[in-house]
Jmol script that loads the backbone (N, CA, C; Angstrom):
load data "model"
ATOM      1  N   MET A   1     -47.569  36.370  43.091  1.00  0.00           N
ATOM      2  CA  MET A   1     -47.352  35.211  43.748  1.00  0.00           C
ATOM      3  C   MET A   1     -46.021  35.265  44.643  1.00  0.00           C
ATOM      4  N   SER A   2     -46.199  34.762  45.866  1.00  0.00           N
ATOM      5  CA  SER A   2     -45.062  34.801  46.776  1.00  0.00           C
ATOM      6  C   SER A   2     -43.930  33.788  46.309  1.00  0.00           C
ATOM      7  N   HIS A   3     -42.713  34.202  46.357  1.00  0.00           N
ATOM      8  CA  HIS A   3     -41.618  33.335  45.984  1.00  0.00           C
ATOM      9  C   HIS A   3     -41.320  32.278  47.122  1.00  0.00           C
ATOM     10  N   LEU A   4     -41.920  32.601  48.334  1.00  0.00           N
ATOM     11  CA  LEU A   4     -41.755  31.635  49.452  1.00  0.00           C
ATOM     12  C   LEU A   4     -42.610  30.402  49.270  1.00  0.00           C
ATOM     13  N   ALA A   5     -43.621  30.518  48.458  1.00  0.00           N
ATOM     14  CA  ALA A   5     -44.507  29.408  48.234  1.00  0.00           C
ATOM     15  C   ALA A   5     -43.787  28.360  47.317  1.00  0.00           C
ATOM     16  N   LEU A   6     -42.724  28.715  46.644  1.00  0.00           N
ATOM     17  CA  LEU A   6     -42.069  27.848  45.679  1.00  0.00           C
ATOM     18  C   LEU A   6     -40.997  27.016  46.418  1.00  0.00           C
ATOM     19  N   ILE A   7     -40.671  27.468  47.661  1.00  0.00           N
ATOM     20  CA  ILE A   7     -39.668  26.663  48.412  1.00  0.00           C
ATOM     21  C   ILE A   7     -40.330  25.312  48.940  1.00  0.00           C
ATOM     22  N   PRO A   8     -39.664  24.141  48.591  1.00  0.00           N
ATOM     23  CA  PRO A   8     -40.256  22.916  49.011  1.00  0.00           C
ATOM     24  C   PRO A   8     -40.050  22.745  50.558  1.00  0.00           C
ATOM     25  N   LEU A   9     -40.949  21.995  51.199  1.00  0.00           N
ATOM     26  CA  LEU A   9     -40.861  21.797  52.660  1.00  0.00           C
ATOM     27  C   LEU A   9     -39.606  20.954  52.860  1.00  0.00           C
ATOM     28  N   LEU A  10     -38.947  21.249  54.025  1.00  0.00           N
ATOM     29  CA  LEU A  10     -37.648  20.552  54.374  1.00  0.00           C
ATOM     30  C   LEU A  10     -37.987  19.434  55.192  1.00  0.00           C
ATOM     31  N   GLU A  11     -38.535  18.403  54.617  1.00  0.00           N
ATOM     32  CA  GLU A  11     -38.916  17.133  55.239  1.00  0.00           C
ATOM     33  C   GLU A  11     -38.457  16.002  54.383  1.00  0.00           C
ATOM     34  N   SER A  12     -38.204  14.839  55.167  1.00  0.00           N
ATOM     35  CA  SER A  12     -37.797  13.658  54.327  1.00  0.00           C
ATOM     36  C   SER A  12     -39.041  13.125  53.642  1.00  0.00           C
ATOM     37  N   LEU A  13     -38.722  12.588  52.438  1.00  0.00           N
ATOM     38  CA  LEU A  13     -39.795  11.905  51.708  1.00  0.00           C
ATOM     39  C   LEU A  13     -40.107  10.595  52.332  1.00  0.00           C
ATOM     40  N   PRO A  14     -41.334  10.070  52.219  1.00  0.00           N
ATOM     41  CA  PRO A  14     -41.720   8.785  52.806  1.00  0.00           C
ATOM     42  C   PRO A  14     -40.782   7.670  52.186  1.00  0.00           C
ATOM     43  N   GLY A  15     -40.338   6.821  53.099  1.00  0.00           N
ATOM     44  CA  GLY A  15     -39.463   5.782  52.723  1.00  0.00           C
ATOM     45  C   GLY A  15     -37.957   6.109  52.710  1.00  0.00           C
ATOM     46  N   TRP A  16     -37.657   7.326  52.873  1.00  0.00           N
ATOM     47  CA  TRP A  16     -36.220   7.789  52.963  1.00  0.00           C
ATOM     48  C   TRP A  16     -35.806   7.836  54.434  1.00  0.00           C
ATOM     49  N   PRO A  17     -34.465   7.698  54.720  1.00  0.00           N
ATOM     50  CA  PRO A  17     -34.064   7.844  56.112  1.00  0.00           C
ATOM     51  C   PRO A  17     -34.316   9.179  56.636  1.00  0.00           C
ATOM     52  N   GLN A  18     -34.420   9.332  57.960  1.00  0.00           N
ATOM     53  CA  GLN A  18     -34.674  10.594  58.602  1.00  0.00           C
ATOM     54  C   GLN A  18     -33.343  11.498  58.399  1.00  0.00           C
ATOM     55  N   GLU A  19     -33.478  12.725  58.294  1.00  0.00           N
ATOM     56  CA  GLU A  19     -32.396  13.683  58.186  1.00  0.00           C
ATOM     57  C   GLU A  19     -31.681  13.865  59.430  1.00  0.00           C
ATOM     58  N   TYR A  20     -30.496  14.208  59.462  1.00  0.00           N
ATOM     59  CA  TYR A  20     -29.729  14.434  60.761  1.00  0.00           C
ATOM     60  C   TYR A  20     -29.915  15.917  61.118  1.00  0.00           C
ATOM     61  N   GLU A  21     -30.372  16.174  62.364  1.00  0.00           N
ATOM     62  CA  GLU A  21     -30.462  17.451  62.820  1.00  0.00           C
ATOM     63  C   GLU A  21     -29.333  17.791  63.665  1.00  0.00           C
ATOM     64  N   PRO A  22     -28.491  18.819  63.254  1.00  0.00           N
ATOM     65  CA  PRO A  22     -27.275  19.111  63.938  1.00  0.00           C
ATOM     66  C   PRO A  22     -27.608  19.787  65.326  1.00  0.00           C
ATOM     67  N   GLY A  23     -26.827  19.442  66.323  1.00  0.00           N
ATOM     68  CA  GLY A  23     -26.943  20.004  67.652  1.00  0.00           C
ATOM     69  C   GLY A  23     -26.080  21.236  67.762  1.00  0.00           C
ATOM     70  N   LEU A  24     -26.075  21.733  69.023  1.00  0.00           N
ATOM     71  CA  LEU A  24     -25.290  22.973  69.258  1.00  0.00           C
ATOM     72  C   LEU A  24     -23.748  22.793  69.042  1.00  0.00           C
ATOM     73  N   MET A  25     -23.264  21.598  69.455  1.00  0.00           N
ATOM     74  CA  MET A  25     -21.791  21.308  69.261  1.00  0.00           C
ATOM     75  C   MET A  25     -21.419  21.025  67.795  1.00  0.00           C
ATOM     76  N   ASP A  26     -22.332  20.820  66.918  1.00  0.00           N
ATOM     77  CA  ASP A  26     -22.202  20.684  65.594  1.00  0.00           C
ATOM     78  C   ASP A  26     -22.093  22.104  64.875  1.00  0.00           C
ATOM     79  N   ILE A  27     -22.861  22.981  65.386  1.00  0.00           N
ATOM     80  CA  ILE A  27     -22.963  24.258  64.786  1.00  0.00           C
ATOM     81  C   ILE A  27     -21.949  25.294  65.341  1.00  0.00           C
ATOM     82  N   LEU A  28     -21.577  25.009  66.518  1.00  0.00           N
ATOM     83  CA  LEU A  28     -20.620  26.003  67.227  1.00  0.00           C
ATOM     84  C   LEU A  28     -19.335  26.233  66.431  1.00  0.00           C
ATOM     85  N   PRO A  29     -18.652  25.171  65.992  1.00  0.00           N
ATOM     86  CA  PRO A  29     -17.385  25.386  65.235  1.00  0.00           C
ATOM     87  C   PRO A  29     -17.573  26.298  63.948  1.00  0.00           C
ATOM     88  N   LEU A  30     -18.738  26.117  63.359  1.00  0.00           N
ATOM     89  CA  LEU A  30     -19.101  26.957  62.139  1.00  0.00           C
ATOM     90  C   LEU A  30     -19.382  28.371  62.502  1.00  0.00           C
ATOM     91  N   VAL A  31     -20.093  28.563  63.521  1.00  0.00           N
ATOM     92  CA  VAL A  31     -20.530  29.944  63.881  1.00  0.00           C
ATOM     93  C   VAL A  31     -19.453  30.717  64.596  1.00  0.00           C
ATOM     94  N   LEU A  32     -18.666  30.140  65.504  1.00  0.00           N
ATOM     95  CA  LEU A  32     -17.530  30.790  66.258  1.00  0.00           C
ATOM     96  C   LEU A  32     -16.205  30.381  65.792  1.00  0.00           C
ATOM     97  N   GLY A  33     -15.914  29.163  65.574  1.00  0.00           N
ATOM     98  CA  GLY A  33     -14.537  28.750  65.372  1.00  0.00           C
ATOM     99  C   GLY A  33     -13.976  29.204  64.120  1.00  0.00           C
ATOM    100  N   ILE A  34     -14.651  29.091  63.032  1.00  0.00           N
ATOM    101  CA  ILE A  34     -14.068  29.503  61.678  1.00  0.00           C
ATOM    102  C   ILE A  34     -13.917  31.035  61.622  1.00  0.00           C
ATOM    103  N   PRO A  35     -14.882  31.845  61.975  1.00  0.00           N
ATOM    104  CA  PRO A  35     -14.621  33.285  61.959  1.00  0.00           C
ATOM    105  C   PRO A  35     -13.511  33.701  62.903  1.00  0.00           C
ATOM    106  N   LEU A  36     -13.349  33.115  64.139  1.00  0.00           N
ATOM    107  CA  LEU A  36     -12.249  33.395  64.972  1.00  0.00           C
ATOM    108  C   LEU A  36     -10.931  33.026  64.335  1.00  0.00           C
ATOM    109  N   LEU A  37     -10.874  31.917  63.762  1.00  0.00           N
ATOM    110  CA  LEU A  37      -9.644  31.506  63.095  1.00  0.00           C
ATOM    111  C   LEU A  37      -9.218  32.391  61.919  1.00  0.00           C
ATOM    112  N   ILE A  38     -10.195  32.825  61.094  1.00  0.00           N
ATOM    113  CA  ILE A  38      -9.914  33.806  60.070  1.00  0.00           C
ATOM    114  C   ILE A  38      -9.397  35.144  60.647  1.00  0.00           C
ATOM    115  N   ALA A  39     -10.171  35.627  61.750  1.00  0.00           N
ATOM    116  CA  ALA A  39      -9.704  36.893  62.322  1.00  0.00           C
ATOM    117  C   ALA A  39      -8.318  36.731  62.907  1.00  0.00           C
ATOM    118  N   ALA A  40      -7.948  35.660  63.459  1.00  0.00           N
ATOM    119  CA  ALA A  40      -6.611  35.451  64.060  1.00  0.00           C
ATOM    120  C   ALA A  40      -5.608  35.472  62.907  1.00  0.00           C
ATOM    121  N   VAL A  41      -5.841  34.858  61.802  1.00  0.00           N
ATOM    122  CA  VAL A  41      -4.834  34.816  60.672  1.00  0.00           C
ATOM    123  C   VAL A  41      -4.589  36.186  60.191  1.00  0.00           C
ATOM    124  N   ILE A  42      -5.756  36.978  59.883  1.00  0.00           N
ATOM    125  CA  ILE A  42      -5.712  38.320  59.457  1.00  0.00           C
ATOM    126  C   ILE A  42      -4.959  39.191  60.406  1.00  0.00           C
ATOM    127  N   THR A  43      -5.264  39.008  61.733  1.00  0.00           N
ATOM    128  CA  THR A  43      -4.566  39.888  62.721  1.00  0.00           C
ATOM    129  C   THR A  43      -3.061  39.631  62.734  1.00  0.00           C
ATOM    130  N   LEU A  44      -2.679  38.286  62.636  1.00  0.00           N
ATOM    131  CA  LEU A  44      -1.299  38.014  62.611  1.00  0.00           C
ATOM    132  C   LEU A  44      -0.613  38.501  61.319  1.00  0.00           C
ATOM    133  N   PHE A  45      -1.338  38.554  60.241  1.00  0.00           N
ATOM    134  CA  PHE A  45      -0.778  38.989  58.927  1.00  0.00           C
ATOM    135  C   PHE A  45      -0.549  40.467  59.017  1.00  0.00           C
ATOM    136  N   MET A  46      -1.552  41.237  59.602  1.00  0.00           N
ATOM    137  CA  MET A  46      -1.445  42.638  59.631  1.00  0.00           C
ATOM    138  C   MET A  46      -0.545  43.155  60.771  1.00  0.00           C
ATOM    139  N   MET A  47      -0.602  42.524  61.926  1.00  0.00           N
ATOM    140  CA  MET A  47       0.185  43.069  63.135  1.00  0.00           C
ATOM    141  C   MET A  47       1.490  42.378  63.246  1.00  0.00           C
ATOM    142  N   GLY A  48       1.683  41.260  62.772  1.00  0.00           N
ATOM    143  CA  GLY A  48       2.937  40.477  62.869  1.00  0.00           C
ATOM    144  C   GLY A  48       4.198  41.186  62.565  1.00  0.00           C
ATOM    145  N   PRO A  49       4.307  41.957  61.453  1.00  0.00           N
ATOM    146  CA  PRO A  49       5.500  42.730  61.139  1.00  0.00           C
ATOM    147  C   PRO A  49       5.823  43.796  62.199  1.00  0.00           C
ATOM    148  N   ALA A  50       4.799  44.392  62.753  1.00  0.00           N
ATOM    149  CA  ALA A  50       4.993  45.472  63.795  1.00  0.00           C
ATOM    150  C   ALA A  50       5.478  44.792  65.085  1.00  0.00           C
ATOM    151  N   TRP A  51       4.874  43.683  65.421  1.00  0.00           N
ATOM    152  CA  TRP A  51       5.358  42.930  66.626  1.00  0.00           C
ATOM    153  C   TRP A  51       6.777  42.388  66.460  1.00  0.00           C
ATOM    154  N   LEU A  52       7.139  42.043  65.253  1.00  0.00           N
ATOM    155  CA  LEU A  52       8.484  41.516  65.074  1.00  0.00           C
ATOM    156  C   LEU A  52       9.386  42.671  65.164  1.00  0.00           C
ATOM    157  N   ARG A  53       9.126  43.827  64.558  1.00  0.00           N
ATOM    158  CA  ARG A  53      10.093  44.913  64.702  1.00  0.00           C
ATOM    159  C   ARG A  53      10.241  45.414  66.113  1.00  0.00           C
ATOM    160  N   ARG A  54       9.068  45.467  66.866  1.00  0.00           N
ATOM    161  CA  ARG A  54       9.184  45.883  68.305  1.00  0.00           C
ATOM    162  C   ARG A  54       9.984  44.903  69.112  1.00  0.00           C
ATOM    163  N   SER A  55       9.899  43.616  68.842  1.00  0.00           N
ATOM    164  CA  SER A  55      10.605  42.648  69.644  1.00  0.00           C
ATOM    165  C   SER A  55      12.159  42.655  69.366  1.00  0.00           C
ATOM    166  N   ARG A  56      12.537  43.053  68.133  1.00  0.00           N
ATOM    167  CA  ARG A  56      14.002  43.160  67.827  1.00  0.00           C
ATOM    168  C   ARG A  56      14.567  44.498  68.439  1.00  0.00           C
ATOM    169  N   THR A  57      13.856  45.463  68.640  1.00  0.00           N
ATOM    170  CA  THR A  57      14.536  46.678  69.220  1.00  0.00           C
ATOM    171  C   THR A  57      14.699  46.673  70.720  1.00  0.00           C
ATOM    172  N   GLN A  58      14.040  45.871  71.411  1.00  0.00           N
ATOM    173  CA  GLN A  58      14.202  45.751  72.763  1.00  0.00           C
ATOM    174  C   GLN A  58      15.366  44.964  73.283  1.00  0.00           C
TER     175      GLN A  58
END
end "model"
wireframe off; spacefill off
backbone 0.3
color backbone group
């Protein structure tokens, strides 16, 4: 038996309010913004000391 048959349909039940369907501007911060922010923090953490040493020697 396929396990996919056990997944319920993603529809609202009768009498319940309609679900919100996110648009592109709702998904974009999750798909691009958060990973870019995490990458920037990691880059700053790893490269920051080298950049600081280089700026002090000049």
